[in-house]
N, C-alpha and C positions, 0 to 999 in steps of 0.2 A: 504493499499499499504506500502511496506517495506521502511523504512528509511535507504537507502543505505549509506548516508553520515555518520550516526551514526554507522552503521555496519562497515563501512570502518575504522573509528577511532579505533574501537576495533581490527580490523584486523591488523592495523599498530603497535599494541602493542604485536603482536604474532610473533612467529618464522616461523610458517607454518600453512597450513589449512589441516585438516584431515576429512575424512568421514567414517573412519574404527576404531571403538573403540578398536579393538584388536592390533592396531599399537601403537608405542610410541607416547604419547600425550604431551610430555614436551613442554610447552609454545605454544600449538596449539590453533587455533580457530576450535572447533569441530562442523561441520555441520551435524545435525542429519537427514540424508535423510531416506525416507521411501522406503521399498521394497515391493514385492508382497506378502510376508509372515511375514513382521515385520514392526514395527514402530520405527523409529530412536530415538525418544525421550526416549524410554526404555533404551537406551544405554548411554544417555547423562551424568548421574550421574557417571557411570563407567568411562567415559572419563575424567571427571573433577577430579575424585579421582586419576587417572593415571597422572595427571599434566596438563591437558588442562586449559588454562586461561579462556576461555569462551565457551559456547555451544549455538548454534542456534537451536531452537526447535519450533515445531508447536503447542505447548501446552501453551496457554495464562496463565493458572493458574500456571503452573510450572514456567514460565518465571517471573511472578509477585512475586513468593515466594522468589526469590533470584535474583533481577534485576542486581546485581553487577556481577553475574556469567552467567546468561542466557539472551539471546536475542530472543524475539518472532518473528517468521516469519510464516505467513499463509501457505506458501509453501517454505520449506527449499531449494528445488532444484532451484526454481526461485530466491531465495535470493542468492544462490551460484553463479548462472549465472549473476545476476545483479552486485554482488560484483566483479566478474572477469572482466566484461565489464568496470565497473568504474575504476578498477585498470588499465586495458589496456589504458584507456584514459589518464592516468598519465604518460605513457611511451613514450618517444621520440626516439625510436630505431626502426630499420627495424624488421619486423615480417614476416617470410616466412611461408606460409601455403602450406602443402603438402598433396595431396590426389591422388586417382587413384584406379583402380581395383586390380592391382598386384604390388608388389614391393615398396609400399609406406614406409613401416618400414625400409627396407634395404636402400632405397634412403635417408630417414631421417637420418639414422645412418651414411651414407657416407657423406652427407652434413655437419653434425655435425663434423665429423672427419676432413674434409677439412677447414671449417671456424674456428675451434678451433686452427688452426695453427696461426691465426692472431688476433682472437677476443675472448673475454670472452662470451661464448654462452650458453644460456639456451635452453633446448629442451625437447620435449615429452619423458618421460621415459617409456620404455616397450611399451604397446599398449594402453595407456591412451588417446584414440583419439576420444572419443564420447562426448555426451552432459554433461557428469560429468568429464571426463578426461581432455578435453580442458579447462574448467574453472580452474581445479586444476593446469594445466600447466601454464596458465596465471598468476595465483596467486603466483607461485613460482619464477617469474621473479622479480629481485630486481633492482630498479632504482639506477644508479650510480655504480652498480656492473656488470650487464650484458649489453653487447654492441649490441647483436643480439639475436633473438629468432627464433626457429624453432618449428612450431606447426603442428603435424600430425593430419589429419582430416579423420576419417572413417565414413561410412554411409552405411545403408542398405535400404534406401528408399529416394525418392525425397523430397527436402525441408530441409534435414538434413544438407547438406553442406552449404546451405544458412544461416541456423541458426548459425552454428559454425563460418562461415565467419563474420557474424554480431557481434558475441561475440568477436572474435579474431582481427577483423579489420586488416587482413594482408596487408602489403605494397607490398609484392611480393608473387607470387603463382606458384606452379608447380603441374601438373597433370601427373602422371607417364605414364598412358596408360588407354585405355578403353577396358575392356574385360568382359567375362561372369561371373561376380561375383554378388551374391545377386540377381539373376534373379527374385526370387519370390517377393522381396520387391520393386524392381525398375520397374518391368513389361516389361522385355525384354532389349535388348542391346540399343535400342534407349532411353529407360528410364534411363539406366545407364549413357549414354552420357549426357543427360540432367541434371541428378543429380550431376554427377562429375563436369560438366560444370558451376555449380553455383559458383564455386570459381573464374573462369575467368569472369563470369558475375559481381561479386562483384568488381573485380579489374577494370573492364571497367567502372563501375559507380563511382569509387573513384580515378581514375587516377594512379592505381597501375601498377606494372610491372609483366608480365607473362614470365615464362620460358617455352618454347614450344618444346616438343619432336616431331620433324617433321617425325620421323620413324613411328609414329602412325598416320595413314591417317585421323582419326577424329579430332586430336587435333589442327592442324592449322585452321580448320574451326571454332572450339569452341573458339579459341583465337583471331579470326579476329576482334571482337569489342574492344579488348584491344589495346590502342594506343602504349603502350610501351611493345615491345616483344623482348625477347632474345631467339634465336633459337639454337638448337643442334639436332643431331650430324651430319647432312648431310654435304657434301663437300661445299655447298654454304651457310651454316648457319653461325650465329655469332660465334659459337665455335664448329667447326667440330671435329669429332673424327672418328677413324677407328678401327674396330674389326679385330685383326690379328689372334687370336686364342681363341677358346671357351673351350678347354679341353687340359690337365687336369685342368688348370687354365685359366681365362680370361686374354688375353693380348691385350692391346689397345694402339693406338698412339693418343696423345693428339693434340690439335690444332696447336702446334709448332713443332710437330714431336717427342716429348718426349715419350719414351716407358715406359709403366707401366705393370707389371705383378701382377694381383691381387691374393688374397688368396680365392677367390670365383670362382665357376665353372659355366658354362652354358652361352650360348649367350644371353639368356633372361636377364642376369645381366649387359650386355654391356650398355643399355640405362640408367640404374641406375648409373653406374660409370660415364658415360658421363654427366648426369645431375649434379652430384656433382662437376665435373670439371667445367662445365659452370657456376654454382652458385659461385664457388670459384673464378673464373677468374673475373666474374662480380664485385665481392666485393674486388677485388685487391689482392687476395692471390697469392704470387709468384708461378709460374708453378712448380718449384722444390718442393715446399711445398705441392701443390696439388698432385703431383705424389707420394710423400712420404706418405701422408695420405691415398691415395687410395691403395697403396701397403701394408700399414701397417694394414688395416682394416681386421679383422678376425671375421666372424660371430660366435656367440655363442648362438644363439636364435632359433635353429631348422629351420633356413632359409638357404638353400644352404650350409649347414655346412658339411664340409669334415671331416669324422671321421674314424680313424683306430682302429678296435676293437681288433686287434692282430690276428684275423682269416680272416677278410674280410675288404675291403675298402667300406665305406658307404657314400652316399650322403643323409644326413638327411634333408629333406625338409618338415617336418611334421607339420609346424606351421599352414598351411592353404592350401586349394586347391579348384579350380573351373575349369570349362572346358578349359578356356584359359591357366591357369597356368599349368594344367596337360599336355596340348598338347605340350607346349614348353619345359617342363621338360623332357617328354619322348623323344622328338626329340633330345634334347641336350644329354641326357643319351645314346641314340642309337648311336650318333655320337662319343662318347668317345672312345679312344683307350682302348681295352678290354683285361683283363686277360682271362683265359679259358672260363669263363662263366659270364653272367650278369643275375641278379635277380631284379625284380620289386615287391615291396610290396605296394599296393595302398589301401587307405581307402575311404569310401563314401565321395562324395561331397555334402555338405549341402546347404540349402537355394536356391534350384533350383525350388521349387514348382512343377507345372504341367509339367515342362520341365525335371524333374529329370530322368525319364525312358529314354527318347530319348537322353539326354546328356550322361548318363552312357552307353547306347548302342553304341553311337558314340565313346566313349572312348574305349570300347571293339574292335571296328573296327580298331582304331588306334593301339591297342596292337597286334591285329592279323596280322597287316601288318608289324610289327617289328619282328626281329629274337631273341627275348629275350629267354633265356634258361628256366627260371622259372618265372611264374607269379602267385603271390598270391594276391587275391582280398578279402578285409575284409569289412564287413558291409552289411546291408539289401539290399541297392540299388545296390550294386556291383554285385548282381546276374544278372542284365541286361547287365553287361559288360562281363560276363563269356561266351563268344561266341565260344570259342575254347575248344575242349575236354581236352586238356592239361592244361588248366587254372584251378588253384585251388581256389574255392570260399568258404569262411568261413563267415557265418552270424554274428559271434561275433569275437572280438579281442581275446577272450580267446581261441577260437577254433584255430585261427591262431597261437597263442603261443604254443599250444599243438603240432601242426604240425612241427613248427620250433624246438621244443625240441626233437621230434622224428626223425627229418630229419636235422641234424646239417649241416650248410653251412661252407665251408672253401675255401679260395683262390679265392673268388669271388667278383665281384663288384655289389653293391646293392644300389638301389634307394628306399627310404622310403618316401611316400607322401600321405597326406590325410587331410581332414578338421580338424580344431582344436578340434572339439568335439570327434574325434576318438582317439586322444592322442596316435598316432602310435609310438611316441618316446619311449614308455615303452616297445616296442619290441626290442630296441637296445641291451640290455644285452643278447638277444638270438641269435644274429647274430655276 
């Protein structure tokens, strides 16, 4: 069994924790994680040479050869998680856990923007929201320096949010929504609700507080066991909010009537903005600061990002996609005031398992019901969505790029959306 106390003593001598030997290692604790095609201990010496103070390895002989530099751990991943949990137990600050099918990263960024108006906040950087990223986020929280922490929790199967909740021990939690994401791993929408609901289950068992989006019909039921509930954005909720416009930018009224015009588009982002307002209000952030933070947030991470290419206006939403997020993105795009033409460029939705063909066909039906001028569908499974003779289907992104080069677009409004693995943002220079 790993001696977490001894490992923690070494951690306290370090400036940060690293699991990637390619990064700066100055004064780090390097944890040599294993991957499907590599063994982390093979990179430990490199990390030490680059400035790491200590390395955690699963090689007892290597650790014994230089005990002042190496720490032996039978399973470095479990050591990382155990170290993070031990560190969490030393923190006496609120920790807000955020999960959900769609919008959790945008919500996390918005909550951080709001809370940072009053507090020193540490939060999940990028998308480090899994069984490795959550421990790294926890270990980046500094006692005496940070007053609040926001931990994003991602999952693609049941039990994962439970694990992350037990590691992070959130005092507060927020589920953005329940949608059709990772159907393959969760086993359907009910499985998704159960899996995401593990955050509320943890809060119910520990006396925590849940922020509940009442606009999602499943969430009030999931939150019912939690004694302390803060609700939004309905008119009878703790912190009501009202959507006044969805395009070109979201405009909303906060609980006291304050008007906010955000720099993000789409009605599907309204609950994310309302969530951040509710969290901020609960933690005593003045309404004027909440409004300024929401109005000042500009996405730069391929999520509902408004981009002018000089030729066209683009909504770049290429970070991820699933049936639920595709449906709301298309509805929002269709409702936008239009220049002469609208173009949609969509990529495959991944991790749908046996439902992939049916869900892509359903997406094709949604597209056929809209009056988009040009529809480009990219990826193997998008062939099921190519239900209309005017739709253009390309099995590969390279073929879609060739079409865009041969058929330049100008003066049009374009939506680009697909799963992360499609990397459709690389098409941006062509539009």
